[in-house]
C-alpha positions, 0 to 999 in steps of 0.5 A, spaced: 263 641 186 263 636 180 268 632 177 267 628 170 271 622 169 276 624 174 276 632 172 273 638 175 266 640 170 260 644 170 256 639 166 254 632 162 255 631 154 248 633 151 248 626 148 249 622 154 245 616 154 244 617 162 240 624 160 237 621 154 234 614 156 236 614 164 241 609 161 246 608 168 246 608 175 247 612 181 250 612 189 248 617 194 254 616 199 255 620 206 262 623 206 265 625 213 272 627 215 273 626 207 271 618 207 266 615 204 261 611 209 259 604 207 263 605 200 264 597 199 257 596 199 256 602 195 261 600 190 258 593 190 251 595 188 254 599 183 258 593 180 252 589 180 248 594 177 253 595 171 253 588 170 246 587 170 246 593 165 252 591 161 256 597 163 263 596 163 265 597 171 273 598 173 272 598 180 280 600 182 278 606 178 272 608 181 274 607 188 281 611 187 277 616 184 271 616 189 276 617 195 280 623 192 273 626 191 271 625 198 278 627 201 276 634 197 269 634 199 270 633 206 263 633 209 257 632 206 254 628 200 257 625 194 253 622 188 256 618 184 253 617 177 255 612 171 252 612 164 253 608 158 256 614 155 254 618 149 251 614 143 247 615 136 239 617 136 236 610 138 235 605 143 240 600 141 247 600 145 253 603 142 259 598 141 263 599 144 260 604 149 265 609 153 262 609 160 262 616 163 263 617 171 260 623 174 261 626 181 257 631 185 258 633 191 253 637 196 252 639 203 249 634 208 241 634 208 238 638 214 234 632 217 230 634 223 234 630 229 226 629 232 225 624 226 230 619 229 228 621 236 221 621 236 219 617 229 215 620 223 209 620 220 209 616 214 204 618 208 200 613 204 202 614 197 198 612 191 203 611 186 205 604 186 211 601 184 211 596 177 214 590 177 221 589 173 225 583 176 231 585 171 232 592 174 229 590 182 234 592 187 239 596 183 239 604 183 238 605 176 237 613 173 230 611 172 226 614 178 220 617 175 215 613 180 219 616 186 218 623 183 210 621 182 210 618 189 214 624 192 209 629 189 203 627 192 204 630 199 207 637 201 205 637 208 211 637 212 208 633 217 210 627 213 217 625 213 217 620 208 212 616 203 210 608 203 210 605 197 207 598 195 207 594 188 202 593 184 199 587 188 199 592 194 205 588 197 209 593 202 215 594 199 219 601 201 219 608 202 220 613 197 228 614 199 228 609 204 228 601 206 222 599 210 223 594 216 217 591 221 218 588 227 214 582 230 215 577 236 222 580 236 224 579 229 225 583 223 222 583 217 223 586 210 221 585 203 225 581 198 226 587 193 226 581 187 220 584 183 221 592 184 224 597 189 232 599 191 236 594 195 239 599 200 246 599 203 244 601 210 239 595 209 244 590 207 248 593 214 243 592 218 241 585 216 249 584 217 249 587 224 243 584 226 246 577 225 252 579 229 247 581 235 243 575 234 237 578 232 233 574 227 231 577 220 226 574 215 226 577 208 219 575 205 213 579 202 209 583 207 202 585 206 199 591 208 195 587 214 202 585 217 204 592 217 199 594 220 199 589 226 207 590 226 210 591 233 215 596 231 216 600 224 222 603 222 225 606 215 233 606 214 237 610 209 244 611 209 244 618 210 240 619 216 241 612 219 234 609 222 228 613 223 222 610 227 215 610 224 210 612 229 204 613 224 201 611 217 193 613 216 190 611 222 195 606 224 200 608 230 206 604 233 211 606 239 218 607 238 220 600 240 226 597 244 228 593 238 228 600 233 232 603 239 237 598 239 239 598 232 240 605 232 245 604 237 248 599 233 249 603 226 250 610 230 258 609 228 256 610 221 252 617 222 258 620 226 261 626 223 268 624 224 
């Protein structure tokens, strides 16, 4: 199931700048009972990204279109892509531009339930994230770093990979955000140099505050990760996965991770 600018389609125009240059953004949205989960967070991040890339953004149009698409999809995953639209050859942006809106529907991923129940082993990726503050946090279409990182392992014993920046700081997973727990408080990377500011990460930060759980947004070095009491990953499709191993490091599935899994459980129901 796919729509282009609100109408069923089977492809994107070949001169689109999203294809030529990755000139655009995307959101991957969980759909249950015909409803988009965390929709306001997704749309806000998309709007922030469009403003940063100077792509016109019509919030009402996108919201209404997304809601119609999710009702038609019913259950699964909606990928919303916004590109700058078509343009002539060369990097110069067309003035004015005509953004394109692409919606793709797919079944929900079949993640093994034991990932959430028993935890996962994390692969130590060699691919590092380049630092570009102007793009940090937003979900732009340039994902080759993640493609290279994911290509580093094929063994199914690893469910995710750890990504660090060029200075070795711990940033995130290949397709998820990372938290550590130390002395009863949560810590997560600031994502101001690189990385994607996930909507589930934002939701966990907000709900942790509502439950009186302190959250520190600060750089995390590798030694701090190793010494953490608990480690977990989060993503808007699967919720929270405890991390139990990375190379020679092991962690328990701790009580704070379990508490937060219960706090966000409503976002993962199929109704």
